[in-house]
N, C-alpha and C positions, 0 to 999 in steps of 0.2 A: 206402631212399632211392636215387633214381636217381643213377648215377655220372656225374659231370661231369668232363670232361677238365681236367687241371691247366693253369694258365696260368703263363707266365713273369712276372716282376715287371713287365716293360715291356708285355706283353700285358694284364696286369691294369690297369696305368695307363691304357692306351688304352681298355680296356673301360669303366673308370669314367667317362671322358669321353663315351663313346658312350651310356652309361646316362643321363647328364645331358642330352645333346642329343636323344636319341631317334633316329628315322630320320635318317641323315646320310651324308655322303661323307667320304673321307679329308681333303679340303681343309677341311671344317668342323671336324674334330678338330684339324688343324694350326693353325687360327685361334685355338683356345682353349688350345693346348699352351703350357706355361710355357717360358721360356728356360732353357737353349739348346734351340731347336726342332730336331727331327730333320728330315731331308730328306723331302719329300713321298713319295718312293718307299719310304722306310722305313715310313712310316705305311701306305701302300697295301699293302705286303707283310704288315704286321701284320693288316690287315683280311682279307686272303686266308687267313692262318693262323687267325684267329678264326673265319672261315667254315668252314674245314676241320675245326676242333675242335667245330663245332656251336653256336657262340655267336651267329653272325650269319647272315642270309640276305640276298640282294640282289634288287633289282627294277630293271628298266630305267626310267630317268627322263631324258627328253630324250636327249642324246647320251652320257650316262654312266649310272652306277648309284647307287642309294641303298641303304644297308645298314640293316637293321632288326635290333635285338636279338631273339634267340630265347630266350636264357636270361635270366630276370629277375634283377635285382640281389639281391633277397631270397633267391631260390633258390640263387644262387652263395654268398651269405653263410652260409646254412644248411650248405652243403657244406663251406665253409671251417671253420665252427664244429665240425662233426662230426669233421673231420680233426684240428683243434686239440685237442679234448677227447680223442680217441683217443690222440694223440701225447703230450700232456702231463699228462693226468688219468686215464689208465688206462680210458678209455671210460666214466668215471663223471661224469655231470652233477651228481650230489650233491657230488662232490669239488670241482667248479667253484663251486657255491653256497657250500660251506664255505670255500673260499679267498676268495671275495668278502666273506663275513661277517668272516673273520679280518683281511682287509685294510681293513675298515670301508668297503667300497664299497657294501654293502647292509646296512641295519640289521635288527635282529630285528623291529622293528615293521613295516618294509616287507615282510618275509617273511610275517608274520602277516596283514597286509592283503591280500597276494597270495593266500594260502591261503583267506582268507575270500571273496574275489572269485571264486576258482576254484570253491569249493563252491556259491556262488550260481548260477554259470553252468551247473553240472552238474545242478541241480535242475529 
């Protein structure tokens, strides 16, 4: 799995908004930011940080820049999941499934249906 730079909680919050908006500028994120809104310079600094970490790239548009996500949200989610499973479940995805079944978040029938579907797709 490709290593993805870690984000601070605020960077992750801003990145979530960027993924929702798509190509955007700091002012666009500020417009959808919940109260209390940070200063525009704070958001712009986060955009620069996200670009340095490889999450964004920018292109000139008019007199400013538009920033485009480079890392897909799903790719970031997989990276976070991998880290989570490593930290809390001893790198065992089976332990995760076991915990989900024990907590009744996934039923035995759902697992059997999933395995059946998996077998069909492999044939």
